[in-house]
Backbone as numpy.savetxt, mean C-alpha at the origin, in Angstrom:
# Nx Ny Nz CAx CAy CAz Cx Cy Cz
-15.23 11.38 6.03 -14.42 10.30 5.51 -14.46 10.37 3.98
-13.29 10.27 3.37 -13.21 10.30 1.92 -13.52 8.91 1.36
-13.78 8.86 0.08 -14.07 7.59 -0.57 -12.91 6.59 -0.42
-11.65 6.98 -0.68 -10.55 6.04 -0.47 -10.44 5.55 0.98
-10.71 6.45 1.96 -10.67 6.03 3.36 -11.76 4.99 3.64
-12.95 5.20 3.08 -14.05 4.25 3.26 -13.68 2.89 2.67
-13.13 2.92 1.47 -12.76 1.66 0.81 -11.69 0.93 1.62
-10.67 1.67 2.07 -9.60 1.05 2.85 -10.14 0.46 4.15
-11.08 1.16 4.77 -11.65 0.68 6.03 -12.50 -0.56 5.83
-13.24 -0.62 4.73 -14.15 -1.73 4.49 -13.47 -2.95 3.86
-12.33 -2.77 3.25 -11.64 -3.88 2.57 -11.13 -4.89 3.59
-11.24 -6.15 3.24 -10.63 -7.21 4.05 -9.17 -7.25 3.61
-8.32 -6.69 4.43 -6.93 -6.46 4.03 -6.02 -7.56 4.55
-5.16 -8.04 3.67 -4.12 -9.00 4.03 -2.78 -8.29 3.90
-1.94 -8.43 4.91 -0.63 -7.80 4.91 0.41 -8.87 4.59
1.17 -8.62 3.56 2.21 -9.54 3.12 3.55 -9.12 3.73
4.09 -9.96 4.58 5.37 -9.67 5.22 6.41 -10.70 4.83
7.65 -10.39 5.10 8.73 -11.32 4.81 10.06 -10.61 4.77
11.10 -11.37 4.66 12.45 -10.81 4.65 12.75 -10.06 3.35
13.72 -9.18 3.43 14.19 -8.45 2.25 14.67 -9.45 1.20
14.24 -9.24 -0.03 14.67 -10.10 -1.13 13.91 -11.40 -1.25
12.83 -11.57 -0.47 12.09 -12.84 -0.50 11.05 -12.91 -1.61
10.87 -11.83 -2.38 9.96 -11.86 -3.51 8.58 -11.28 -3.23
8.46 -10.51 -2.15 7.15 -9.92 -1.83 6.63 -9.04 -2.96
7.49 -8.21 -3.51 7.06 -7.30 -4.57 6.65 -8.08 -5.83
7.37 -9.14 -6.14 6.99 -9.98 -7.29 5.60 -10.58 -7.08
5.32 -11.02 -5.87 4.01 -11.58 -5.57 2.94 -10.50 -5.64
3.22 -9.32 -5.09 2.27 -8.20 -5.15 1.90 -7.91 -6.62
2.90 -7.93 -7.50 2.65 -7.65 -8.92 1.88 -8.78 -9.61
2.00 -9.99 -9.10 1.32 -11.13 -9.71 -0.15 -11.24 -9.29
-0.51 -10.58 -8.20 -1.88 -10.66 -7.69 -2.74 -9.54 -8.25
-3.96 -9.86 -8.66 -4.83 -8.82 -9.20 -5.52 -8.02 -8.10
-5.45 -8.49 -6.86 -6.13 -7.81 -5.76 -5.16 -7.08 -4.83
-4.03 -6.64 -5.38 -3.02 -5.97 -4.55 -2.76 -4.55 -5.04
-2.17 -3.78 -4.14 -1.71 -2.43 -4.48 -0.25 -2.35 -4.02
0.63 -1.94 -4.91 2.05 -1.81 -4.60 2.32 -0.38 -4.11
2.38 -0.23 -2.79 2.58 1.09 -2.19 3.94 1.68 -2.56
4.97 0.83 -2.62 6.30 1.34 -2.97 6.33 1.85 -4.41
5.61 1.18 -5.29 5.55 1.65 -6.68 4.85 3.01 -6.75
3.75 3.16 -6.03 3.05 4.44 -6.01 3.93 5.54 -5.44
4.80 5.18 -4.48 5.70 6.14 -3.84 7.02 6.29 -4.61
7.17 5.55 -5.70 8.40 5.57 -6.50 9.63 5.35 -5.61
9.59 4.22 -4.89 10.67 3.89 -3.96 10.87 2.39 -3.95
12.10 1.96 -3.74 12.40 0.53 -3.76 12.41 -0.09 -2.37
12.16 0.68 -1.34 12.15 0.14 0.02 13.38 0.53 0.78
13.36 0.24 2.08 14.43 0.71 2.96 15.79 0.12 2.63
15.85 -1.12 2.18 17.14 -1.75 1.91 17.76 -1.31 0.60
16.91 -1.02 -0.39 17.42 -0.69 -1.72 17.41 0.80 -2.02
16.68 1.57 -1.22 16.66 3.02 -1.40 15.76 3.46 -2.54
15.75 4.76 -2.77 14.87 5.34 -3.78 15.33 5.05 -5.19
14.48 5.35 -6.13 14.84 5.27 -7.54 15.69 6.47 -7.91
16.17 6.49 -9.12 16.98 7.63 -9.55 16.10 8.82 -9.91
14.80 8.60 -10.06 13.87 9.70 -10.29 13.25 10.09 -8.94
12.74 11.29 -8.87 12.21 11.80 -7.60 10.89 11.14 -7.25
10.59 11.14 -5.97 9.31 10.64 -5.51 8.23 11.68 -5.82
7.00 11.22 -5.95 5.92 12.18 -6.18 5.71 13.04 -4.94
4.96 14.12 -5.09 4.60 14.90 -3.92 3.64 14.06 -3.07
3.46 14.45 -1.82 2.56 13.72 -0.94 1.14 13.69 -1.51
0.67 14.80 -2.00 -0.70 14.85 -2.54 -0.84 13.99 -3.79
0.20 13.94 -4.63 0.15 13.07 -5.81 0.13 11.60 -5.41
0.90 11.25 -4.37 0.89 9.87 -3.86 -0.51 9.52 -3.34
-1.09 10.42 -2.56 -2.42 10.16 -2.00 -3.47 10.05 -3.09
-3.37 10.87 -4.12 -4.29 10.78 -5.26 -4.14 9.44 -5.97
-2.90 9.01 -6.20 -2.65 7.73 -6.87 -3.15 6.57 -6.01
-2.94 6.66 -4.70 -3.42 5.62 -3.78 -4.95 5.58 -3.79
-5.58 6.74 -3.74 -7.04 6.79 -3.78 -7.58 6.18 -5.06
-6.96 6.51 -6.18 -7.37 5.95 -7.47 -7.18 4.43 -7.48
-6.06 3.95 -6.93 -5.80 2.51 -6.88 -6.85 1.81 -6.00
-7.25 2.44 -4.90 -8.27 1.85 -4.03 -9.63 1.80 -4.73
-9.96 2.86 -5.46 -11.23 2.87 -6.20 -11.23 1.81 -7.29
-10.10 1.65 -8.01 -10.00 0.60 -9.03 -10.11 -0.78 -8.39
-9.49 -0.94 -7.22 -9.56 -2.23 -6.52 -11.00 -2.57 -6.17
-11.74 -1.60 -5.64 -13.13 -1.86 -5.28 -13.95 -2.22 -6.52
-13.67 -1.59 -7.65 -14.41 -1.87 -8.89 -14.18 -3.30 -9.37
-13.04 -3.89 -9.03 -12.75 -5.28 -9.42 -13.55 -6.28 -8.60
-14.11 -5.82 -7.48 -14.92 -6.65 -6.58 -14.13 -7.83 -6.01
-12.87 -7.60 -5.71 -12.04 -8.62 -5.08 -12.45 -8.78 -3.61
-12.32 -9.98 -3.08 -12.69 -10.22 -1.68 -11.67 -9.61 -0.72
-10.42 -9.55 -1.12 -9.36 -9.06 -0.24 -8.50 -8.02 -0.95
-7.87 -7.19 -0.14 -6.88 -6.24 -0.61 -5.54 -6.68 -0.02
-4.55 -6.89 -0.86 -3.23 -7.33 -0.39 -2.27 -6.15 -0.48
-1.62 -5.86 0.65 -0.60 -4.81 0.73 0.66 -5.40 1.34
1.79 -4.90 0.92 3.05 -5.30 1.54 3.19 -4.57 2.87
3.71 -5.26 3.85 3.93 -4.67 5.17 4.95 -3.54 5.03
4.53 -2.33 5.32 5.37 -1.14 5.19 5.37 -0.35 6.48
6.44 0.39 6.71 6.43 1.33 7.83 5.57 2.53 7.43
5.41 3.46 8.34 4.57 4.64 8.06 5.13 5.45 6.89
6.46 5.50 6.76 7.09 6.26 5.67 7.66 5.31 4.62
7.52 5.73 3.37 8.17 5.05 2.24 9.03 6.13 1.61
10.30 6.16 1.98 11.15 7.29 1.59 10.65 8.53 2.30
10.39 9.60 1.55 9.87 10.82 2.18 8.35 10.90 2.13
7.72 9.90 1.53 6.26 9.81 1.45 5.75 9.06 2.68
4.63 9.51 3.23 4.03 8.75 4.33 2.67 8.22 3.92
2.35 7.05 4.46 1.05 6.44 4.22 0.04 7.24 5.05
-1.03 7.71 4.44 -2.00 8.52 5.18 -2.49 7.81 6.45
-2.61 8.58 7.53 -3.00 8.01 8.82 -4.28 7.19 8.79
-5.34 7.65 8.09 -6.55 6.82 8.08 -6.32 5.41 7.53
-5.40 5.27 6.60 -5.08 3.94 6.07 -4.11 3.22 7.00
-3.03 3.89 7.40 -2.01 3.25 8.21 -2.55 2.86 9.59
-3.41 3.67 10.17 -3.96 3.40 11.50 -5.25 2.60 11.47
-5.62 2.09 10.31 -6.83 1.29 10.16 -6.74 0.09 11.12
-7.74 -0.07 12.02 -7.71 -1.20 12.97 -7.60 -2.55 12.28
-8.17 -2.68 11.09 -8.09 -3.94 10.34 -6.63 -4.24 10.00
-5.86 -3.24 9.61 -4.46 -3.45 9.28 -3.65 -3.76 10.52
-3.88 -3.04 11.61 -3.14 -3.27 12.85 -3.40 -4.68 13.36
-4.65 -5.12 13.31 -4.98 -6.45 13.81 -4.26 -7.52 13.00
-4.24 -7.36 11.69 -3.59 -8.35 10.83 -2.08 -8.39 11.10
-1.48 -7.23 11.35 -0.04 -7.19 11.60 0.32 -7.90 12.90
-0.58 -7.85 13.88 -0.29 -8.45 15.18 -0.55 -9.94 15.20
-1.36 -10.45 14.26 -1.68 -11.90 14.23 -0.46 -12.73 13.92
């Protein structure tokens, strides 16, 4: 298990869901205990499509996500807030150890 996988598994994760255009991304940016997965993937989401610049490579996305998780742990926040995303964000996919985390699945089903 890598360090980012350990952090993701141990974090008390809250999944932020809601309709398109409801301000989820604005809230994610306002919270100090959140990670914006779409920003790391350089994508605006399924309804708005990609940015005019290219998405990072998969390995660059995973590196950025790992770094964001390590920074989050260093802040000693009680929770990690993520926006509810599908497995893919454009052509980037959320790594299986994070996406299949039982803590995330349980929160999505509640």
